[in-house]
Biopython code that builds the backbone (N, CA, C, O; Angstrom):
import numpy as np
from Bio.PDB.StructureBuilder import StructureBuilder

atoms = [
    (1, "MET", "N", (89.936, -78.671, 280.927)),
    (1, "MET", "CA", (91.079, -78.644, 279.923)),
    (1, "MET", "C", (92.060, -77.824, 280.074)),
    (1, "MET", "O", (91.818, -76.669, 279.725)),
    (2, "THR", "N", (93.296, -78.085, 280.561)),
    (2, "THR", "CA", (94.355, -77.435, 281.171)),
    (2, "THR", "C", (95.168, -76.875, 279.593)),
    (2, "THR", "O", (95.322, -77.643, 278.643)),
    (3, "GLU", "N", (95.473, -75.881, 279.585)),
    (3, "GLU", "CA", (96.351, -75.586, 278.465)),
    (3, "GLU", "C", (97.858, -75.222, 278.804)),
    (3, "GLU", "O", (98.159, -74.102, 279.217)),
    (4, "PRO", "N", (98.894, -76.349, 278.582)),
    (4, "PRO", "CA", (100.299, -75.919, 279.114)),
    (4, "PRO", "C", (100.900, -74.532, 278.393)),
    (4, "PRO", "O", (100.459, -73.978, 277.386)),
    (5, "THR", "N", (101.931, -74.180, 279.137)),
    (5, "THR", "CA", (102.216, -72.902, 279.140)),
    (5, "THR", "C", (103.929, -72.705, 278.812)),
    (5, "THR", "O", (104.612, -71.711, 278.568)),
    (6, "ARG", "N", (104.250, -74.222, 278.942)),
    (6, "ARG", "CA", (105.756, -73.546, 278.622)),
    (6, "ARG", "C", (105.964, -73.447, 277.413)),
    (6, "ARG", "O", (105.578, -72.359, 276.984)),
    (7, "GLY", "N", (106.640, -74.443, 276.264)),
    (7, "GLY", "CA", (106.859, -73.559, 274.754)),
    (7, "GLY", "C", (105.832, -73.464, 273.976)),
    (7, "GLY", "O", (104.760, -74.070, 273.968)),
    (8, "GLU", "N", (106.319, -72.530, 273.229)),
    (8, "GLU", "CA", (104.936, -71.925, 272.171)),
    (8, "GLU", "C", (105.254, -72.526, 271.004)),
    (8, "GLU", "O", (104.941, -71.949, 269.962)),
    (9, "SER", "N", (105.974, -73.870, 270.951)),
    (9, "SER", "CA", (105.912, -74.545, 269.495)),
    (9, "SER", "C", (104.682, -75.200, 269.139)),
    (9, "SER", "O", (103.786, -75.415, 269.955)),
    (10, "GLY", "N", (104.641, -75.485, 268.054)),
    (10, "GLY", "CA", (103.800, -76.475, 267.344)),
    (10, "GLY", "C", (103.331, -77.675, 267.972)),
    (10, "GLY", "O", (102.226, -78.058, 267.588)),
    (11, "TYR", "N", (103.931, -78.382, 268.877)),
    (11, "TYR", "CA", (103.734, -79.732, 269.509)),
    (11, "TYR", "C", (103.747, -79.792, 270.978)),
    (11, "TYR", "O", (104.616, -79.120, 271.534)),
    (12, "TYR", "N", (102.984, -80.438, 271.665)),
    (12, "TYR", "CA", (103.065, -81.102, 272.669)),
    (12, "TYR", "C", (104.323, -82.013, 273.077)),
    (12, "TYR", "O", (104.999, -82.533, 272.189)),
    (13, "THR", "N", (104.589, -82.175, 274.269)),
    (13, "THR", "CA", (105.228, -83.449, 274.622)),
    (13, "THR", "C", (104.566, -84.222, 275.491)),
    (13, "THR", "O", (103.450, -83.832, 275.832)),
    (14, "ASP", "N", (105.163, -85.659, 276.127)),
    (14, "ASP", "CA", (104.366, -86.314, 276.264)),
    (14, "ASP", "C", (103.824, -85.967, 277.988)),
    (14, "ASP", "O", (102.859, -86.489, 278.547)),
    (15, "GLN", "N", (104.682, -85.039, 278.514)),
    (15, "GLN", "CA", (104.360, -84.407, 279.898)),
    (15, "GLN", "C", (102.884, -83.525, 279.369)),
    (15, "GLN", "O", (101.767, -83.977, 279.621)),
    (16, "ASP", "N", (103.045, -82.510, 278.778)),
    (16, "ASP", "CA", (101.857, -81.686, 278.235)),
    (16, "ASP", "C", (100.763, -82.630, 277.883)),
    (16, "ASP", "O", (99.749, -82.594, 278.580)),
    (17, "ILE", "N", (100.837, -83.485, 276.877)),
    (17, "ILE", "CA", (99.527, -84.253, 276.704)),
    (17, "ILE", "C", (98.978, -84.970, 277.584)),
    (17, "ILE", "O", (97.790, -85.214, 277.372)),
    (18, "ALA", "N", (99.555, -85.512, 278.756)),
    (18, "ALA", "CA", (99.507, -85.988, 279.967)),
    (18, "ALA", "C", (98.098, -84.958, 281.295)),
    (18, "ALA", "O", (97.118, -85.296, 281.958)),
    (19, "ARG", "N", (98.765, -83.835, 281.066)),
    (19, "ARG", "CA", (98.383, -82.760, 281.550)),
    (19, "ARG", "C", (97.205, -82.078, 280.966)),
    (19, "ARG", "O", (96.402, -81.420, 281.627)),
    (20, "VAL", "N", (97.141, -82.311, 279.442)),
    (20, "VAL", "CA", (95.568, -81.588, 278.718)),
    (20, "VAL", "C", (94.397, -83.095, 278.807)),
    (20, "VAL", "O", (93.232, -83.067, 278.410)),
    (21, "LEU", "N", (95.012, -84.173, 279.353)),
    (21, "LEU", "CA", (93.870, -85.725, 279.241)),
    (21, "LEU", "C", (93.791, -85.508, 280.883)),
    (21, "LEU", "O", (92.747, -86.048, 281.248)),
    (22, "GLY", "N", (94.376, -85.021, 281.835)),
    (22, "GLY", "CA", (94.075, -85.005, 282.901)),
    (22, "GLY", "C", (95.188, -86.335, 283.494)),
    (22, "GLY", "O", (95.163, -86.614, 284.693)),
    (23, "ILE", "N", (96.028, -87.006, 282.639)),
    (23, "ILE", "CA", (96.280, -88.356, 283.314)),
    (23, "ILE", "C", (97.568, -88.486, 283.807)),
    (23, "ILE", "O", (98.239, -87.656, 283.193)),
    (24, "SER", "N", (98.058, -88.905, 284.354)),
    (24, "SER", "CA", (99.583, -88.932, 284.758)),
    (24, "SER", "C", (100.649, -89.495, 283.141)),
    (24, "SER", "O", (100.057, -89.765, 282.096)),
    (25, "VAL", "N", (102.079, -89.570, 283.236)),
    (25, "VAL", "CA", (102.640, -90.101, 282.262)),
    (25, "VAL", "C", (102.285, -91.353, 282.155)),
    (25, "VAL", "O", (101.804, -91.919, 281.174)),
    (26, "GLY", "N", (102.628, -91.933, 283.586)),
    (26, "GLY", "CA", (102.819, -93.699, 283.350)),
    (26, "GLY", "C", (101.173, -93.786, 282.788)),
    (26, "GLY", "O", (101.022, -94.418, 281.742)),
    (27, "ARG", "N", (100.405, -93.412, 283.186)),
    (27, "ARG", "CA", (99.087, -93.626, 282.740)),
    (27, "ARG", "C", (99.238, -93.417, 281.216)),
    (27, "ARG", "O", (99.337, -94.493, 280.626)),
    (28, "LEU", "N", (99.287, -92.212, 280.330)),
    (28, "LEU", "CA", (99.838, -92.007, 278.987)),
    (28, "LEU", "C", (100.682, -92.978, 278.407)),
    (28, "LEU", "O", (100.608, -93.228, 277.204)),
    (29, "ARG", "N", (101.500, -93.562, 279.180)),
    (29, "ARG", "CA", (102.073, -94.699, 278.627)),
    (29, "ARG", "C", (101.749, -95.681, 278.443)),
    (29, "ARG", "O", (102.069, -96.251, 277.400)),
    (30, "ASN", "N", (100.903, -96.331, 279.484)),
    (30, "ASN", "CA", (100.080, -97.096, 279.620)),
    (30, "ASN", "C", (98.695, -97.577, 278.187)),
    (30, "ASN", "O", (98.388, -98.510, 277.445)),
    (31, "LYS", "N", (98.386, -96.540, 278.457)),
    (31, "LYS", "CA", (97.606, -95.983, 276.980)),
    (31, "LYS", "C", (98.058, -96.774, 275.681)),
    (31, "LYS", "O", (97.694, -97.721, 274.985)),
    (32, "LEU", "N", (98.951, -95.934, 275.758)),
    (32, "LEU", "CA", (100.260, -96.114, 274.103)),
    (32, "LEU", "C", (100.445, -97.248, 274.145)),
    (32, "LEU", "O", (99.958, -97.730, 273.122)),
    (33, "THR", "N", (101.006, -98.215, 274.924)),
    (33, "THR", "CA", (101.188, -99.794, 274.646)),
    (33, "THR", "C", (100.028, -100.516, 274.522)),
    (33, "THR", "O", (100.106, -101.558, 273.871)),
    (34, "ALA", "N", (98.738, -100.138, 275.099)),
    (34, "ALA", "CA", (97.712, -100.824, 275.387)),
    (34, "ALA", "C", (97.067, -100.713, 273.474)),
    (34, "ALA", "O", (96.564, -101.635, 272.831)),
    (35, "GLY", "N", (97.242, -99.754, 273.160)),
    (35, "GLY", "CA", (96.749, -99.529, 271.797)),
    (35, "GLY", "C", (95.030, -98.421, 272.096)),
    (35, "GLY", "O", (94.078, -98.345, 271.319)),
    (36, "ASN", "N", (95.139, -97.939, 273.045)),
    (36, "ASN", "CA", (94.167, -97.100, 273.579)),
    (36, "ASN", "C", (93.879, -96.058, 272.408)),
    (36, "ASN", "O", (94.931, -95.718, 271.865)),
    (37, "PRO", "N", (92.780, -95.477, 271.887)),
    (37, "PRO", "CA", (92.661, -94.393, 271.188)),
    (37, "PRO", "C", (93.295, -93.114, 271.440)),
    (37, "PRO", "O", (92.509, -92.532, 272.188)),
    (38, "LEU", "N", (94.330, -92.330, 271.214)),
    (38, "LEU", "CA", (94.706, -91.209, 271.542)),
    (38, "LEU", "C", (95.128, -90.435, 270.186)),
    (38, "LEU", "O", (95.330, -90.914, 269.071)),
    (39, "PRO", "N", (95.195, -89.147, 270.605)),
    (39, "PRO", "CA", (95.653, -88.217, 269.438)),
    (39, "PRO", "C", (96.672, -88.723, 268.721)),
    (39, "PRO", "O", (97.452, -89.525, 269.235)),
    (40, "PRO", "N", (96.799, -88.290, 267.357)),
    (40, "PRO", "CA", (97.527, -88.236, 266.593)),
    (40, "PRO", "C", (99.252, -87.804, 266.810)),
    (40, "PRO", "O", (99.653, -86.673, 267.084)),
    (41, "ARG", "N", (99.923, -88.760, 266.650)),
    (41, "ARG", "CA", (101.402, -88.187, 267.379)),
    (41, "ARG", "C", (102.543, -88.434, 266.206)),
    (41, "ARG", "O", (102.156, -89.036, 265.205)),
    (42, "ILE", "N", (103.914, -88.010, 266.266)),
    (42, "ILE", "CA", (104.630, -87.834, 265.311)),
    (42, "ILE", "C", (105.944, -88.632, 265.856)),
    (42, "ILE", "O", (106.574, -88.017, 266.716)),
    (43, "GLU", "N", (106.415, -89.828, 265.506)),
    (43, "GLU", "CA", (107.216, -90.191, 266.123)),
    (43, "GLU", "C", (108.480, -90.089, 265.399)),
    (43, "GLU", "O", (108.700, -90.963, 264.561)),
    (44, "PRO", "N", (109.333, -89.186, 265.575)),
    (44, "PRO", "CA", (110.890, -89.070, 264.373)),
    (44, "PRO", "C", (111.748, -90.135, 264.679)),
    (44, "PRO", "O", (112.072, -90.670, 265.740)),
    (45, "PRO", "N", (111.981, -90.281, 263.748)),
    (45, "PRO", "CA", (113.499, -91.459, 263.847)),
    (45, "PRO", "C", (114.345, -90.906, 264.393)),
    (45, "PRO", "O", (114.603, -89.707, 264.499)),
    (46, "ARG", "N", (115.209, -92.533, 265.080)),
    (46, "ARG", "CA", (116.153, -92.288, 265.835)),
    (46, "ARG", "C", (115.842, -90.960, 267.035)),
    (46, "ARG", "O", (116.625, -90.213, 267.622)),
    (47, "CYS", "N", (114.391, -91.073, 267.068)),
    (47, "CYS", "CA", (114.364, -90.223, 268.521)),
    (47, "CYS", "C", (113.909, -90.929, 269.466)),
    (47, "CYS", "O", (113.377, -92.017, 269.241)),
    (48, "ARG", "N", (114.055, -90.380, 270.799)),
    (48, "ARG", "CA", (112.883, -91.011, 271.452)),
    (48, "ARG", "C", (111.953, -90.676, 272.484)),
    (48, "ARG", "O", (111.511, -91.280, 273.462)),
    (49, "ASN", "N", (111.716, -89.117, 271.801)),
    (49, "ASN", "CA", (110.466, -88.167, 272.079)),
    (49, "ASN", "C", (109.483, -88.365, 271.098)),
    (49, "ASN", "O", (109.774, -88.620, 269.930)),
    (50, "ARG", "N", (108.284, -88.255, 271.532)),
    (50, "ARG", "CA", (106.771, -88.523, 270.987)),
    (50, "ARG", "C", (106.844, -86.892, 270.517)),
    (50, "ARG", "O", (107.425, -86.098, 271.257)),
    (51, "LEU", "N", (106.240, -86.447, 269.284)),
    (51, "LEU", "CA", (105.574, -85.029, 269.879)),
    (51, "LEU", "C", (104.041, -85.444, 269.302)),
    (51, "LEU", "O", (103.643, -86.518, 268.850)),
    (52, "TRP", "N", (103.468, -84.392, 269.463)),
    (52, "TRP", "CA", (101.923, -84.438, 269.351)),
    (52, "TRP", "C", (101.997, -83.140, 268.845)),
    (52, "TRP", "O", (102.692, -82.204, 269.242)),
    (53, "PRO", "N", (100.848, -83.215, 267.513)),
    (53, "PRO", "CA", (101.024, -81.400, 266.970)),
    (53, "PRO", "C", (99.553, -81.078, 267.929)),
    (53, "PRO", "O", (98.579, -81.815, 268.085)),
    (54, "ARG", "N", (99.808, -79.731, 268.470)),
    (54, "ARG", "CA", (98.707, -79.233, 269.118)),
    (54, "ARG", "C", (97.526, -79.231, 268.346)),
    (54, "ARG", "O", (96.556, -79.529, 269.042)),
    (55, "THR", "N", (97.150, -78.927, 266.757)),
    (55, "THR", "CA", (96.248, -78.594, 266.014)),
    (55, "THR", "C", (95.276, -79.952, 266.008)),
    (55, "THR", "O", (94.052, -80.037, 266.105)),
    (56, "ALA", "N", (96.503, -81.185, 265.826)),
    (56, "ALA", "CA", (95.688, -82.573, 265.716)),
    (56, "ALA", "C", (95.156, -82.790, 267.203)),
    (56, "ALA", "O", (93.958, -83.064, 267.276)),
    (57, "VAL", "N", (95.742, -82.725, 268.192)),
    (57, "VAL", "CA", (95.229, -82.870, 269.527)),
    (57, "VAL", "C", (94.110, -82.106, 269.230)),
    (57, "VAL", "O", (93.214, -82.796, 268.744)),
    (58, "HIS", "N", (93.837, -80.918, 269.348)),
    (58, "HIS", "CA", (92.423, -80.179, 269.747)),
    (58, "HIS", "C", (91.382, -80.632, 269.210)),
    (58, "HIS", "O", (90.237, -80.746, 269.648)),
    (59, "GLU", "N", (92.198, -81.089, 267.458)),
    (59, "GLU", "CA", (90.661, -81.366, 266.646)),
    (59, "GLU", "C", (90.194, -82.980, 267.098)),
    (59, "GLU", "O", (89.038, -83.402, 267.098)),
    (60, "TRP", "N", (91.378, -83.714, 267.463)),
    (60, "TRP", "CA", (90.854, -85.258, 267.891)),
    (60, "TRP", "C", (89.927, -84.830, 269.049)),
    (60, "TRP", "O", (88.756, -85.188, 268.926)),
    (61, "LEU", "N", (90.311, -83.994, 270.354)),
    (61, "LEU", "CA", (89.044, -83.699, 271.381)),
    (61, "LEU", "C", (87.529, -83.396, 271.481)),
    (61, "LEU", "O", (86.527, -83.736, 272.109)),
    (62, "GLN", "N", (88.042, -82.354, 270.258)),
    (62, "GLN", "CA", (86.946, -81.904, 269.638)),
    (62, "GLN", "C", (85.323, -83.127, 268.884)),
    (62, "GLN", "O", (84.142, -82.958, 268.581)),
    (63, "GLN", "N", (86.234, -84.159, 268.911)),
    (63, "GLN", "CA", (84.720, -84.918, 268.090)),
    (63, "GLN", "C", (84.264, -85.681, 269.502)),
    (63, "GLN", "O", (83.345, -86.489, 269.373)),
    (64, "PHE", "N", (84.825, -85.498, 270.854)),
    (64, "PHE", "CA", (84.507, -86.227, 271.812)),
    (64, "PHE", "C", (83.320, -85.035, 272.234)),
    (64, "PHE", "O", (82.283, -85.560, 272.637)),
    (65, "THR", "N", (83.296, -83.540, 272.210)),
    (65, "THR", "CA", (82.080, -82.803, 272.420)),
    (65, "THR", "C", (80.798, -83.355, 272.867)),
    (65, "THR", "O", (80.202, -83.879, 271.926)),
    (66, "VAL", "N", (80.144, -83.420, 274.032)),
    (66, "VAL", "CA", (79.256, -83.712, 274.589)),
    (66, "VAL", "C", (78.158, -82.681, 274.883)),
    (66, "VAL", "O", (78.523, -81.807, 275.669)),
    (67, "THR", "N", (76.943, -82.584, 274.450)),
    (67, "THR", "CA", (75.925, -81.480, 274.468)),
    (67, "THR", "C", (74.897, -82.310, 275.509)),
    (67, "THR", "O", (74.574, -83.481, 275.708)),
    (68, "ALA", "N", (74.574, -80.941, 276.063)),
    (68, "ALA", "CA", (73.453, -80.978, 277.259)),
    (68, "ALA", "C", (72.434, -81.990, 276.974)),
    (68, "ALA", "O", (72.195, -81.765, 275.788)),
    (69, "VAL", "N", (71.733, -82.904, 277.307)),
    (69, "VAL", "CA", (70.339, -83.376, 277.150)),
    (69, "VAL", "C", (69.051, -82.969, 277.876)),
    (69, "VAL", "O", (68.911, -83.530, 278.963)),
    (70, "PRO", "N", (68.223, -82.244, 277.572)),
    (70, "PRO", "CA", (66.935, -81.118, 278.371)),
    (70, "PRO", "C", (66.550, -82.661, 279.370)),
    (70, "PRO", "O", (66.547, -83.849, 279.046)),
    (71, "ARG", "N", (66.238, -81.924, 280.741)),
    (71, "ARG", "CA", (65.903, -82.521, 281.459)),
    (71, "ARG", "C", (64.320, -83.814, 281.401)),
    (71, "ARG", "O", (63.928, -84.852, 281.936)),
    (72, "GLU", "N", (63.827, -82.576, 280.127)),
    (72, "GLU", "CA", (62.161, -83.960, 280.456)),
    (72, "GLU", "C", (62.907, -84.934, 279.124)),
    (72, "GLU", "O", (61.995, -85.567, 278.592)),
    (73, "VAL", "N", (63.623, -85.094, 278.765)),
    (73, "VAL", "CA", (64.046, -86.016, 278.030)),
    (73, "VAL", "C", (64.911, -87.326, 278.936)),
    (73, "VAL", "O", (64.936, -88.545, 278.767)),
    (74, "LEU", "N", (65.568, -86.429, 279.937)),
    (74, "LEU", "CA", (66.158, -87.649, 280.757)),
    (74, "LEU", "C", (65.248, -88.220, 282.048)),
    (74, "LEU", "O", (65.411, -89.293, 282.630)),
    (75, "TYR", "N", (64.154, -87.101, 282.347)),
    (75, "TYR", "CA", (63.131, -87.604, 283.046)),
    (75, "TYR", "C", (61.740, -87.504, 283.125)),
    (75, "TYR", "O", (61.031, -86.876, 283.912)),
    (76, "ALA", "N", (61.252, -88.796, 281.438)),
    (76, "ALA", "CA", (60.068, -88.684, 280.715)),
    (76, "ALA", "C", (59.695, -90.030, 281.906)),
    (76, "ALA", "O", (60.386, -90.972, 282.296)),
    (77, "PRO", "N", (58.094, -89.539, 282.280)),
    (77, "PRO", "CA", (57.199, -90.407, 283.210)),
    (77, "PRO", "C", (57.129, -91.838, 281.915)),
    (77, "PRO", "O", (56.756, -91.705, 280.750)),
    (78, "VAL", "N", (57.579, -93.055, 282.536)),
    (78, "VAL", "CA", (57.587, -94.090, 282.199)),
    (78, "VAL", "C", (56.273, -95.013, 282.457)),
    (78, "VAL", "O", (56.185, -95.469, 283.597)),
    (79, "PRO", "N", (55.167, -95.367, 281.470)),
    (79, "PRO", "CA", (54.261, -95.648, 281.532)),
    (79, "PRO", "C", (53.886, -97.158, 282.481)),
    (79, "PRO", "O", (54.171, -98.069, 281.704)),
    (80, "ARG", "N", (53.514, -97.612, 283.449)),
    (80, "ARG", "CA", (53.295, -98.133, 284.208)),
    (80, "ARG", "C", (52.356, -99.853, 283.611)),
    (80, "ARG", "O", (51.194, -99.857, 283.205)),
    (81, "ARG", "N", (53.128, -100.945, 283.708)),
    (81, "ARG", "CA", (52.844, -101.962, 283.036)),
    (81, "ARG", "C", (51.628, -102.476, 283.881)),
    (81, "ARG", "O", (51.612, -102.599, 285.106)),
    (82, "GLY", "N", (50.429, -102.804, 282.846)),
    (82, "GLY", "CA", (49.586, -103.688, 283.697)),
    (82, "GLY", "C", (48.308, -103.341, 283.705)),
    (82, "GLY", "O", (47.991, -102.743, 282.676)),
    (83, "ARG", "N", (47.349, -103.503, 284.565)),
    (83, "ARG", "CA", (45.917, -102.770, 285.020)),
    (83, "ARG", "C", (46.078, -101.649, 285.591)),
    (83, "ARG", "O", (46.428, -101.670, 286.771)),
    (84, "PRO", "N", (45.889, -100.471, 284.978)),
    (84, "PRO", "CA", (45.630, -99.618, 286.267)),
    (84, "PRO", "C", (44.979, -99.069, 287.362)),
    (84, "PRO", "O", (43.780, -98.978, 287.097)),
    (85, "THR", "N", (45.180, -98.753, 288.231)),
    (85, "THR", "CA", (44.439, -98.565, 289.757)),
    (85, "THR", "C", (43.110, -97.929, 289.942)),
    (85, "THR", "O", (42.935, -96.835, 289.406)),
    (86, "LYS", "N", (42.300, -98.385, 290.522)),
    (86, "LYS", "CA", (41.016, -97.310, 290.699)),
    (86, "LYS", "C", (41.333, -96.256, 290.650)),
    (86, "LYS", "O", (40.579, -95.529, 290.004)),
    (87, "GLN", "N", (42.598, -95.591, 291.291)),
    (87, "GLN", "CA", (42.649, -93.640, 291.513)),
    (87, "GLN", "C", (42.911, -93.150, 289.939)),
    (87, "GLN", "O", (42.471, -92.141, 289.387)),
    (88, "GLU", "N", (44.190, -94.704, 289.136)),
    (88, "GLU", "CA", (44.434, -93.818, 287.539)),
    (88, "GLU", "C", (43.173, -94.080, 286.770)),
    (88, "GLU", "O", (43.349, -93.382, 285.771)),
    (89, "ALA", "N", (41.987, -94.673, 286.630)),
    (89, "ALA", "CA", (40.860, -95.013, 286.305)),
    (89, "ALA", "C", (40.343, -94.029, 286.437)),
    (89, "ALA", "O", (40.184, -93.369, 285.411)),
    (90, "ARG", "N", (39.799, -93.417, 287.849)),
    (90, "ARG", "CA", (39.148, -92.764, 287.792)),
    (90, "ARG", "C", (39.464, -91.237, 287.141)),
    (90, "ARG", "O", (38.570, -90.544, 286.656)),
    (91, "THR", "N", (40.980, -90.797, 287.215)),
    (91, "THR", "CA", (41.371, -89.592, 287.004)),
    (91, "THR", "C", (41.289, -89.950, 285.156)),
    (91, "THR", "O", (40.948, -88.975, 284.487)),
    (92, "ARG", "N", (41.475, -90.790, 284.651)),
    (92, "ARG", "CA", (41.207, -91.132, 283.217)),
    (92, "ARG", "C", (39.856, -90.646, 282.680)),
    (92, "ARG", "O", (39.691, -90.224, 281.535)),
    (93, "ARG", "N", (38.867, -90.751, 283.657)),
    (93, "ARG", "CA", (37.039, -90.814, 282.841)),
    (93, "ARG", "C", (37.206, -89.442, 282.885)),
    (93, "ARG", "O", (37.751, -88.639, 283.642)),
    (94, "PRO", "N", (36.346, -89.395, 281.476)),
    (94, "PRO", "CA", (35.905, -88.041, 281.515)),
    (94, "PRO", "C", (34.993, -86.821, 282.269)),
    (94, "PRO", "O", (34.980, -85.682, 281.803)),
]
sb = StructureBuilder()
sb.init_structure("model")
sb.init_model(0)
sb.init_chain("A")
sb.init_seg("    ")
for serial, (resi, resn, name, xyz) in enumerate(atoms, 1):
    if name == "N":
        sb.init_residue(resn, " ", resi, " ")
    sb.init_atom(name, np.array(xyz, "f"), 0.0, 1.0, " ", f" {name:<3s}", serial, name[0])
structure = sb.get_structure()
């Protein structure tokens, strides 16, 4: 995630949010129009600019944090279906 370095105010602009999310401004506008989930925003009355509170944006992003899954869980052996082969049957004998 890239942290914008322009103004140090408590709000992001559309350009800053697009940079943080790694998308273009046009794609951000398409997501807004389509109603896709995005961070909370402020739309001041009689103002054409949207403002995105920095803390709310980062809290929204934190809910999508993914933790690593151990390799053993991902690549656990899947038992075969059906009758075991002769070789498998021999290895299972005591």
